[in-house]
MIDOSE-1310 file (N, C-alpha, C; in nm, 2 decimals, decimal comma, always signed):
residues 247
mngs	+0,72/+0,03/+2,38/+0,58/+0,06/+2,34/+0,53/-0,03/+2,23; +0,61/-0,07/+2,14/+0,57/-0,15/+2,03/+0,52/-0,29/+2,06; +0,41/-0,33/+2,00/+0,37/-0,47/+2,00/+0,43/-0,54/+1,89; +0,39/-0,67/+1,88/+0,44/-0,75/+1,77/+0,33/-0,76/+1,67
isdf	+0,36/-0,79/+1,54/+0,26/-0,81/+1,44/+0,18/-0,93/+1,47; +0,23/-1,02/+1,55/+0,15/-1,14/+1,59/+0,04/-1,10/+1,69; +0,04/-0,98/+1,74/-0,06/-0,93/+1,83/-0,19/-0,90/+1,76; -0,18/-0,88/+1,63/-0,29/-0,83/+1,55/-0,41/-0,93/+1,56
httg	-0,53/-0,87/+1,58/-0,65/-0,96/+1,59/-0,76/-0,87/+1,53; -0,88/-0,94/+1,51/-0,99/-0,87/+1,45/-1,12/-0,88/+1,53; -1,10/-0,89/+1,66/-1,22/-0,89/+1,75/-1,20/-0,79/+1,86; -1,31/-0,75/+1,92/-1,30/-0,66/+2,03/-1,44/-0,59/+2,05
phev	-1,44/-0,48/+2,13/-1,57/-0,42/+2,15/-1,64/-0,37/+2,03; -1,56/-0,33/+1,93/-1,62/-0,29/+1,80/-1,56/-0,39/+1,69; -1,62/-0,51/+1,70/-1,56/-0,62/+1,62/-1,55/-0,59/+1,47; -1,43/-0,62/+1,42/-1,40/-0,58/+1,28/-1,45/-0,69/+1,19
twms	-1,53/-0,66/+1,10/-1,58/-0,76/+1,01/-1,54/-0,73/+0,86; -1,47/-0,63/+0,84/-1,43/-0,59/+0,70/-1,28/-0,60/+0,67; -1,21/-0,66/+0,77/-1,07/-0,68/+0,74/-1,02/-0,81/+0,80; -0,91/-0,86/+0,74/-0,85/-0,99/+0,78/-0,70/-0,99/+0,74
qfcq	-0,62/-1,07/+0,81/-0,48/-1,08/+0,78/-0,47/-1,14/+0,64; -0,39/-1,08/+0,55/-0,37/-1,12/+0,41/-0,24/-1,21/+0,40; -0,13/-1,15/+0,45/-0,01/-1,22/+0,45/+0,09/-1,16/+0,55; +0,20/-1,23/+0,58/+0,31/-1,17/+0,65/+0,44/-1,20/+0,57
irdv	+0,50/-1,09/+0,53/+0,63/-1,10/+0,45/+0,74/-1,05/+0,54; +0,83/-1,15/+0,59/+0,93/-1,11/+0,68/+0,87/-1,04/+0,80; +0,91/-0,91/+0,83/+0,85/-0,84/+0,94/+0,75/-0,74/+0,90; +0,68/-0,76/+0,78/+0,58/-0,67/+0,74/+0,44/-0,75/+0,74
lvvh	+0,35/-0,69/+0,81/+0,21/-0,75/+0,81/+0,13/-0,68/+0,71; +0,05/-0,76/+0,63/-0,04/-0,70/+0,53/-0,18/-0,75/+0,56; -0,27/-0,65/+0,57/-0,41/-0,68/+0,61/-0,50/-0,65/+0,49; -0,60/-0,73/+0,46/-0,69/-0,71/+0,35/-0,81/-0,64/+0,41
vdli	-0,86/-0,54/+0,33/-0,98/-0,46/+0,37/-1,09/-0,49/+0,26; -1,20/-0,53/+0,31/-1,32/-0,56/+0,22/-1,39/-0,43/+0,20; -1,40/-0,38/+0,07/-1,46/-0,25/+0,04/-1,59/-0,27/-0,02; -1,65/-0,38/-0,02/-1,79/-0,40/-0,07/-1,88/-0,32/+0,02
angn	-1,98/-0,26/-0,04/-2,08/-0,17/+0,03/-2,14/-0,25/+0,14; -2,14/-0,20/+0,27/-2,20/-0,26/+0,38/-2,22/-0,15/+0,49; -2,34/-0,11/+0,50/-2,37/+0,00/+0,59/-2,33/-0,02/+0,73; -2,35/-0,15/+0,78/-2,32/-0,18/+0,92/-2,17/-0,17/+0,94
cedk	-2,08/-0,22/+0,85/-1,94/-0,20/+0,86/-1,90/-0,06/+0,86; -1,96/+0,02/+0,77/-1,92/+0,16/+0,76/-1,96/+0,24/+0,88; -2,07/+0,20/+0,95/-2,10/+0,27/+1,07/-2,00/+0,24/+1,18; -1,96/+0,11/+1,19/-1,86/+0,07/+1,29/-1,73/+0,14/+1,26
alfw	-1,69/+0,15/+1,13/-1,56/+0,21/+1,09/-1,56/+0,35/+1,13; -1,67/+0,42/+1,12/-1,68/+0,57/+1,14/-1,64/+0,60/+1,29; -1,66/+0,51/+1,38/-1,63/+0,52/+1,52/-1,48/+0,55/+1,54; -1,39/+0,50/+1,45/-1,25/+0,51/+1,47/-1,19/+0,64/+1,42
ldqk	-1,26/+0,71/+1,34/-1,20/+0,83/+1,28/-1,20/+0,95/+1,37; -1,10/+1,03/+1,37/-1,09/+1,15/+1,46/-1,16/+1,26/+1,38; -1,16/+1,38/+1,45/-1,24/+1,49/+1,40/-1,18/+1,54/+1,26; -1,05/+1,54/+1,25/-0,99/+1,58/+1,13/-1,02/+1,49/+1,01
erkr	-1,02/+1,36/+1,04/-1,06/+1,26/+0,94/-1,21/+1,27/+0,90; -1,29/+1,30/+1,00/-1,43/+1,31/+0,96/-1,46/+1,43/+0,88; -1,39/+1,54/+0,90/-1,40/+1,65/+0,81/-1,36/+1,62/+0,67; -1,25/+1,55/+0,66/-1,20/+1,50/+0,53/-1,30/+1,41/+0,46
lnry	-1,36/+1,32/+0,54/-1,46/+1,23/+0,49/-1,58/+1,31/+0,43; -1,62/+1,42/+0,49/-1,74/+1,50/+0,45/-1,71/+1,57/+0,32; -1,58/+1,58/+0,28/-1,55/+1,64/+0,15/-1,58/+1,55/+0,03; -1,59/+1,42/+0,05/-1,62/+1,33/-0,05/-1,77/+1,33/-0,09
rfdr	-1,80/+1,35/-0,21/-1,94/+1,37/-0,26/-2,01/+1,24/-0,29; -1,93/+1,13/-0,33/-1,99/+1,01/-0,38/-1,96/+0,90/-0,28; -2,05/+0,80/-0,29/-2,05/+0,69/-0,19/-1,92/+0,61/-0,20; -1,87/+0,57/-0,32/-1,76/+0,48/-0,32/-1,63/+0,54/-0,26
prre	-1,59/+0,67/-0,29/-1,47/+0,72/-0,23/-1,49/+0,74/-0,08; -1,61/+0,77/-0,03/-1,64/+0,78/+0,11/-1,62/+0,64/+0,18; -1,67/+0,54/+0,12/-1,66/+0,41/+0,17/-1,51/+0,36/+0,17; -1,44/+0,39/+0,06/-1,30/+0,35/+0,06/-1,22/+0,42/+0,17
fvls	-1,25/+0,55/+0,19/-1,18/+0,62/+0,29/-1,21/+0,57/+0,43; -1,33/+0,56/+0,47/-1,37/+0,53/+0,61/-1,33/+0,38/+0,64; -1,34/+0,29/+0,55/-1,30/+0,15/+0,58/-1,15/+0,13/+0,59; -1,08/+0,19/+0,49/-0,94/+0,18/+0,49/-0,87/+0,25/+0,60
rsam	-0,92/+0,37/+0,63/-0,85/+0,46/+0,73/-0,88/+0,39/+0,87; -1,00/+0,35/+0,89/-1,03/+0,29/+1,02/-0,95/+0,16/+1,04; -0,93/+0,08/+0,93/-0,85/-0,04/+0,94/-0,71/-0,01/+0,98; -0,65/+0,10/+0,91/-0,52/+0,14/+0,94/-0,50/+0,18/+1,09
rqil	-0,60/+0,25/+1,14/-0,60/+0,29/+1,28/-0,60/+0,17/+1,38; -0,69/+0,07/+1,35/-0,70/-0,04/+1,44/-0,57/-0,12/+1,44; -0,51/-0,14/+1,32/-0,39/-0,22/+1,31/-0,28/-0,15/+1,39; -0,27/-0,01/+1,37/-0,16/+0,06/+1,44/-0,19/+0,06/+1,59
ccfl	-0,31/+0,07/+1,64/-0,34/+0,07/+1,78/-0,29/-0,07/+1,84; -0,32/-0,17/+1,77/-0,28/-0,31/+1,82/-0,12/-0,32/+1,82; -0,06/-0,27/+1,71/+0,08/-0,29/+1,69/+0,16/-0,20/+1,79; +0,11/-0,08/+1,81/+0,18/+0,02/+1,90/+0,13/+0,01/+2,04
kcrn	+0,03/-0,07/+2,07/-0,03/-0,09/+2,20/-0,07/+0,05/+2,26; -0,14/+0,12/+2,18/-0,19/+0,25/+2,22/-0,34/+0,26/+2,20; -0,41/+0,36/+2,26/-0,55/+0,38/+2,24/-0,57/+0,47/+2,11; -0,69/+0,45/+2,06/-0,72/+0,52/+1,93/-0,70/+0,67/+1,95
eqls	-0,74/+0,73/+2,06/-0,74/+0,87/+2,08/-0,59/+0,92/+2,10; -0,50/+0,83/+2,12/-0,36/+0,87/+2,13/-0,30/+0,88/+1,99; -0,36/+0,82/+1,89/-0,30/+0,81/+1,76/-0,34/+0,93/+1,67; -0,24/+0,99/+1,60/-0,27/+1,09/+1,51/-0,17/+1,07/+1,39
fetn	-0,19/+1,15/+1,29/-0,11/+1,14/+1,17/-0,06/+1,27/+1,12; +0,07/+1,27/+1,08/+0,12/+1,38/+0,99/+0,13/+1,32/+0,85; +0,14/+1,41/+0,75/+0,17/+1,36/+0,61/+0,29/+1,43/+0,56; +0,36/+1,36/+0,47/+0,47/+1,43/+0,41/+0,42/+1,51/+0,29
ahgk	+0,51/+1,57/+0,21/+0,46/+1,66/+0,11/+0,38/+1,59/+0,00; +0,39/+1,46/-0,01/+0,32/+1,39/-0,11/+0,20/+1,31/-0,05; +0,16/+1,34/+0,07/+0,05/+1,28/+0,13/+0,06/+1,14/+0,20; +0,19/+1,10/+0,22/+0,21/+0,97/+0,28/+0,19/+0,98/+0,43
pipl	+0,10/+0,90/+0,49/+0,07/+0,91/+0,64/+0,19/+0,87/+0,72; +0,21/+0,95/+0,83/+0,32/+0,92/+0,93/+0,25/+0,92/+1,06; +0,25/+0,80/+1,13/+0,18/+0,79/+1,26/+0,26/+0,85/+1,38; +0,18/+0,91/+1,47/+0,23/+0,96/+1,59/+0,15/+0,91/+1,71
vdgv	+0,21/+0,89/+1,82/+0,14/+0,85/+1,94/+0,16/+0,96/+2,05; +0,06/+1,02/+2,09/+0,07/+1,14/+2,19/+0,16/+1,24/+2,13; +0,15/+1,26/+2,00/+0,23/+1,37/+1,93/+0,37/+1,33/+1,90; +0,42/+1,21/+1,94/+0,55/+1,17/+1,92/+0,56/+1,07/+1,80
lana	+0,66/+1,09/+1,72/+0,67/+1,00/+1,60/+0,68/+0,85/+1,65; +0,59/+0,77/+1,59/+0,59/+0,63/+1,63/+0,69/+0,54/+1,55; +0,74/+0,44/+1,61/+0,83/+0,35/+1,55/+0,75/+0,25/+1,46; +0,69/+0,30/+1,36/+0,62/+0,21/+1,27/+0,61/+0,28/+1,13
svnl	+0,61/+0,20/+1,03/+0,59/+0,25/+0,89/+0,46/+0,19/+0,84; +0,37/+0,27/+0,79/+0,24/+0,22/+0,74/+0,21/+0,27/+0,61; +0,14/+0,20/+0,53/+0,09/+0,24/+0,39/-0,03/+0,17/+0,36; -0,12/+0,23/+0,28/-0,24/+0,17/+0,24/-0,27/+0,19/+0,09
thsg	-0,35/+0,10/+0,03/-0,38/+0,11/-0,11/-0,52/+0,05/-0,13; -0,59/+0,09/-0,23/-0,72/+0,02/-0,26/-0,75/+0,04/-0,41; -0,83/-0,06/-0,46/-0,88/-0,06/-0,60/-1,00/-0,15/-0,60; -1,10/-0,11/-0,67/-1,22/-0,19/-0,68/-1,28/-0,22/-0,54
nhgl	-1,30/-0,35/-0,51/-1,36/-0,38/-0,38/-1,25/-0,43/-0,28; -1,13/-0,40/-0,31/-1,02/-0,45/-0,23/-0,93/-0,34/-0,18; -0,88/-0,35/-0,05/-0,78/-0,26/+0,00/-0,68/-0,34/+0,07; -0,56/-0,29/+0,08/-0,45/-0,35/+0,16/-0,39/-0,25/+0,25
vgia	-0,36/-0,28/+0,37/-0,28/-0,20/+0,47/-0,16/-0,28/+0,50; -0,04/-0,21/+0,49/+0,08/-0,28/+0,53/+0,14/-0,20/+0,64; +0,21/-0,27/+0,74/+0,27/-0,21/+0,85/+0,40/-0,29/+0,89; +0,50/-0,21/+0,92/+0,63/-0,27/+0,96/+0,68/-0,18/+1,08
sggq	+0,78/-0,24/+1,15/+0,84/-0,17/+1,26/+0,95/-0,08/+1,20; +0,92/+0,05/+1,18/+1,03/+0,14/+1,13/+1,06/+0,12/+0,98; +1,16/+0,19/+0,93/+1,20/+0,18/+0,79/+1,10/+0,26/+0,71; +1,10/+0,22/+0,58/+1,00/+0,28/+0,48/+0,93/+0,17/+0,41
lgid	+0,80/+0,20/+0,39/+0,71/+0,09/+0,34/+0,62/+0,15/+0,23; +0,60/+0,08/+0,12/+0,51/+0,12/+0,02/+0,43/-0,01/-0,02; +0,30/+0,01/-0,05/+0,22/-0,10/-0,10/+0,13/-0,05/-0,21; +0,10/-0,13/-0,31/+0,01/-0,09/-0,41/-0,07/-0,21/-0,46
levp	-0,20/-0,18/-0,49/-0,29/-0,28/-0,54/-0,37/-0,23/-0,66; -0,39/-0,31/-0,76/-0,47/-0,27/-0,87/-0,55/-0,39/-0,91; -0,68/-0,37/-0,93/-0,77/-0,47/-0,99/-0,76/-0,46/-1,14; -0,71/-0,56/-1,21/-0,69/-0,55/-1,35/-0,81/-0,52/-1,43
verp	-0,81/-0,43/-1,52/-0,91/-0,41/-1,62/-0,85/-0,40/-1,76; -0,93/-0,44/-1,86/-0,87/-0,44/-1,99/-0,84/-0,30/-2,04; -0,72/-0,29/-2,09/-0,68/-0,16/-2,14/-0,64/-0,17/-2,29; -0,69/-0,09/-2,37/-0,66/-0,11/-2,52/-0,52/-0,07/-2,56
nveg	-0,45/+0,01/-2,47/-0,32/+0,06/-2,51/-0,22/+0,05/-2,40; -0,20/-0,07/-2,35/-0,10/-0,08/-2,24/+0,04/-0,05/-2,28; +0,07/-0,07/-2,41/+0,21/-0,04/-2,45/+0,23/+0,11/-2,46; +0,12/+0,18/-2,50/+0,13/+0,33/-2,50/+0,15/+0,39/-2,36
igqm	+0,08/+0,33/-2,27/+0,10/+0,37/-2,13/+0,24/+0,34/-2,08; +0,28/+0,22/-2,12/+0,42/+0,17/-2,09/+0,53/+0,26/-2,13; +0,51/+0,32/-2,25/+0,61/+0,42/-2,30/+0,64/+0,53/-2,21; +0,54/+0,56/-2,12/+0,55/+0,68/-2,03/+0,61/+0,64/-1,90
vftd	+0,60/+0,51/-1,86/+0,63/+0,47/-1,72/+0,73/+0,36/-1,71; +0,76/+0,29/-1,82/+0,85/+0,17/-1,82/+0,98/+0,20/-1,89; +1,09/+0,13/-1,85/+1,22/+0,15/-1,92/+1,21/+0,08/-2,06; +1,32/+0,09/-2,14/+1,32/+0,03/-2,27/+1,31/-0,12/-2,26
neqs	+1,39/-0,18/-2,16/+1,38/-0,33/-2,14/+1,24/-0,37/-2,10; +1,18/-0,30/-2,01/+1,04/-0,33/-1,97/+0,94/-0,32/-2,08; +0,96/-0,21/-2,16/+0,87/-0,20/-2,28/+0,89/-0,31/-2,38; +1,01/-0,35/-2,40/+1,03/-0,46/-2,50/+0,97/-0,59/-2,45
elar	+0,98/-0,62/-2,32/+0,92/-0,74/-2,27/+0,77/-0,73/-2,28; +0,71/-0,62/-2,25/+0,57/-0,60/-2,26/+0,52/-0,62/-2,41; +0,60/-0,57/-2,50/+0,56/-0,58/-2,64/+0,56/-0,72/-2,69; +0,65/-0,80/-2,63/+0,66/-0,94/-2,67/+0,55/-1,03/-2,61
asgn	+0,49/-0,98/-2,51/+0,38/-1,06/-2,44/+0,25/-1,04/-2,52; +0,16/-1,13/-2,49/+0,03/-1,12/-2,56/-0,09/-1,16/-2,47; -0,21/-1,12/-2,50/-0,33/-1,17/-2,43/-0,32/-1,13/-2,28; -0,36/-1,23/-2,20/-0,36/-1,21/-2,05/-0,22/-1,19/-2,00
ekln	-0,12/-1,26/-2,06/+0,02/-1,24/-2,02/+0,06/-1,10/-2,03; +0,02/-1,03/-2,13/+0,06/-0,88/-2,15/-0,01/-0,80/-2,04; -0,14/-0,83/-2,01/-0,21/-0,75/-1,91/-0,15/-0,78/-1,77; -0,12/-0,91/-1,74/-0,06/-0,94/-1,61/+0,07/-0,88/-1,59
lfyr	+0,16/-0,88/-1,70/+0,29/-0,82/-1,69/+0,28/-0,67/-1,66; +0,18/-0,60/-1,73/+0,16/-0,46/-1,72/+0,13/-0,43/-1,57; +0,04/-0,50/-1,51/+0,00/-0,47/-1,37/+0,11/-0,51/-1,27; +0,18/-0,61/-1,30/+0,29/-0,65/-1,22/+0,40/-0,54/-1,21
lwtl	+0,44/-0,49/-1,33/+0,53/-0,38/-1,33/+0,48/-0,26/-1,27; +0,35/-0,22/-1,30/+0,29/-0,10/-1,25/+0,29/-0,10/-1,09; +0,24/-0,21/-1,03/+0,23/-0,22/-0,89/+0,37/-0,22/-0,82; +0,46/-0,29/-0,88/+0,60/-0,29/-0,82/+0,66/-0,15/-0,82
keal	+0,64/-0,07/-0,93/+0,70/+0,06/-0,94/+0,62/+0,16/-0,85; +0,49/+0,14/-0,84/+0,41/+0,23/-0,75/+0,45/+0,20/-0,61; +0,47/+0,08/-0,57/+0,50/+0,04/-0,43/+0,64/+0,11/-0,39; +0,73/+0,10/-0,49/+0,86/+0,16/-0,46/+0,85/+0,32/-0,45
ikal	+0,77/+0,38/-0,53/+0,76/+0,52/-0,53/+0,69/+0,56/-0,40; +0,59/+0,49/-0,36/+0,52/+0,51/-0,23/+0,61/+0,49/-0,11; +0,69/+0,39/-0,12/+0,78/+0,37/-0,01/+0,88/+0,48/+0,01; +0,93/+0,53/-0,11/+1,03/+0,64/-0,10/+0,96/+0,77/-0,06
gtgf	+0,83/+0,78/-0,09/+0,76/+0,90/-0,04/+0,77/+1,02/-0,13; +0,81/+1,01/-0,26/+0,83/+1,12/-0,34/+0,71/+1,15/-0,43; +0,61/+1,06/-0,44/+0,51/+1,08/-0,54/+0,57/+1,06/-0,67; +0,50/+1,10/-0,78/+0,55/+1,09/-0,91/+0,64/+1,20/-0,96
slnp	+0,70/+1,27/-0,86/+0,81/+1,36/-0,89/+0,93/+1,28/-0,94; +0,93/+1,15/-0,90/+1,03/+1,06/-0,96/+0,96/+0,98/-1,07; +1,01/+1,00/-1,19/+0,95/+0,94/-1,31/+0,98/+0,79/-1,30; +0,87/+0,70/-1,31/+0,89/+0,56/-1,30/+0,97/+0,50/-1,41
nqfe	+0,99/+0,57/-1,52/+1,07/+0,51/-1,63/+1,22/+0,54/-1,61; +1,26/+0,60/-1,49/+1,40/+0,62/-1,46/+1,46/+0,51/-1,37; +1,38/+0,41/-1,34/+1,43/+0,29/-1,27/+1,37/+0,16/-1,32; +1,44/+0,05/-1,31/+1,40/-0,07/-1,37/+1,37/-0,18/-1,26
ipqg	+1,26/-0,25/-1,28/+1,23/-0,36/-1,19/+1,33/-0,48/-1,22; +1,38/-0,55/-1,12/+1,47/-0,65/-1,14/+1,42/-0,76/-1,24; +1,51/-0,81/-1,32/+1,48/-0,90/-1,43/+1,40/-1,02/-1,38; +1,45/-1,08/-1,27/+1,38/-1,20/-1,22/+1,23/-1,17/-1,19
mrqg	+1,20/-1,05/-1,14/+1,06/-1,02/-1,10/+0,98/-0,99/-1,23; +1,05/-0,94/-1,33/+0,98/-0,91/-1,45/+0,94/-1,05/-1,52; +1,02/-1,15/-1,49/+0,99/-1,28/-1,55/+0,91/-1,37/-1,46; +0,86/-1,32/-1,35/+0,77/-1,40/-1,27/+0,81/-1,43/-1,13
asrg	+0,93/-1,40/-1,08/+0,97/-1,42/-0,95/+0,89/-1,34/-0,85; +0,85/-1,39/-0,74/+0,77/-1,32/-0,64/+0,85/-1,23/-0,55; +0,98/-1,24/-0,55/+1,06/-1,17/-0,45/+1,19/-1,12/-0,52; +1,24/-1,00/-0,48/+1,37/-0,95/-0,54/+1,42/-0,84/-0,45
kfrf	+1,54/-0,80/-0,49/+1,61/-0,68/-0,42/+1,63/-0,57/-0,52; +1,63/-0,45/-0,47/+1,63/-0,34/-0,56/+1,70/-0,22/-0,50; +1,77/-0,14/-0,59/+1,83/-0,02/-0,55/+1,80/+0,09/-0,65; +1,76/+0,21/-0,60/+1,74/+0,32/-0,69/+1,87/+0,37/-0,75
phlp	+1,87/+0,40/-0,88/+2,00/+0,45/-0,93/+2,06/+0,57/-0,86; +1,97/+0,66/-0,80/+2,02/+0,78/-0,73/+2,04/+0,75/-0,58; +2,01/+0,63/-0,53/+2,03/+0,60/-0,39/+2,09/+0,46/-0,39; +2,21/+0,44/-0,44/+2,27/+0,30/-0,46/+2,30/+0,24/-0,32
diqw	+2,31/+0,31/-0,22/+2,35/+0,25/-0,09/+2,23/+0,19/-0,01; +2,11/+0,22/-0,06/+1,99/+0,17/+0,01/+1,93/+0,05/-0,06; +1,92/-0,06/+0,01/+1,86/-0,18/-0,06/+1,71/-0,19/-0,01; +1,63/-0,22/-0,11/+1,48/-0,24/-0,09/+1,45/-0,39/-0,11
eldf	+1,36/-0,44/-0,03/+1,30/-0,57/-0,05/+1,17/-0,55/-0,13; +1,16/-0,63/-0,23/+1,04/-0,62/-0,32/+0,97/-0,75/-0,32; +0,84/-0,74/-0,31/+0,75/-0,87/-0,31/+0,63/-0,84/-0,40; +0,60/-0,94/-0,49/+0,48/-0,93/-0,56/+0,38/-1,03/-0,48
igss	+0,27/-0,97/-0,43/+0,18/-1,04/-0,34/+0,04/-1,05/-0,40; +0,03/-1,04/-0,53/-0,10/-1,05/-0,59/-0,18/-1,18/-0,57; -0,31/-1,17/-0,60/-0,39/-1,29/-0,59/-0,47/-1,31/-0,72; -0,56/-1,40/-0,72/-0,64/-1,42/-0,84/-0,74/-1,30/-0,87
dfaa	-0,76/-1,22/-0,77/-0,85/-1,10/-0,78/-0,78/-0,97/-0,81; -0,65/-0,96/-0,78/-0,58/-0,83/-0,80/-0,43/-0,85/-0,81; -0,37/-0,75/-0,87/-0,22/-0,74/-0,86/-0,18/-0,66/-0,74; -0,08/-0,69/-0,67/-0,03/-0,61/-0,56/+0,11/-0,64/-0,53
slah	+0,18/-0,53/-0,49/+0,32/-0,54/-0,46/+0,36/-0,46/-0,33; +0,47/-0,50/-0,27/+0,52/-0,44/-0,15/+0,66/-0,41/-0,16; +0,70/-0,29/-0,11/+0,84/-0,25/-0,11/+0,88/-0,20/+0,03; +0,99/-0,25/+0,08/+1,03/-0,21/+0,22/+1,18/-0,20/+0,23
srei	+1,22/-0,10/+0,30/+1,36/-0,08/+0,34/+1,37/-0,06/+0,49; +1,46/-0,12/+0,56/+1,47/-0,09/+0,70/+1,54/+0,04/+0,73; +1,60/+0,10/+0,63/+1,67/+0,23/+0,64/+1,58/+0,34/+0,60; +1,60/+0,46/+0,66/+1,53/+0,58/+0,62/+1,61/+0,66/+0,52
tqp	+1,55/+0,69/+0,41/+1,62/+0,77/+0,31/+1,57/+0,91/+0,31; +1,64/+1,00/+0,25/+1,60/+1,13/+0,22/+1,58/+1,14/+0,07; +1,46/+1,15/+0,02/+1,43/+1,15/-0,12/+1,50/+1,27/-0,19
């Protein structure tokens, strides 16, 4: 049933104009979603949502969260339909206790792991064949107290490195660490029931490496692939394991 990530395209009867392939990391496809206000795109995107998603959309009172939901969710559906070679009406979702989407085709668990994230005018959707996947994106904004926030979410080593950095280097390191930790937590599917100061980002990635391997202290047998995939516009990270864990 599964297609290849090379099957992904952005044309068809409802041509996609708000999304494009961002990168491919090993067997994970990452697609960028343009969240700039565009009524035409939002009308096209609405076509893809099912009844349950439209009800959820109607609960949003303000334009920005409505736009983020409809464009990101429809992008996720289109990517999955292409990847799984199914029709949109065959696709549905369950969620785990922390809201992570789990795709089904005709009510049967699909062999795909998907995750999405958005910040500012940018969204990313990641998809892989099975395993567990997490992705996080943050558009950097100046924060007067990144070290204070770091005390709550970073380990002692991470806090020390953040304290030694200055200016843009400090802000960039903060968002690098934040997105890497968030991607891991989203991949694991536990939400913030797992305190991010209980695990440490690999030293090489703290010092600027774009790729690394990671193991949670409480799950030492499971190896995670970590990638920092940020651009000049945003910080972003990806975490993926081919194995299924029980948080």
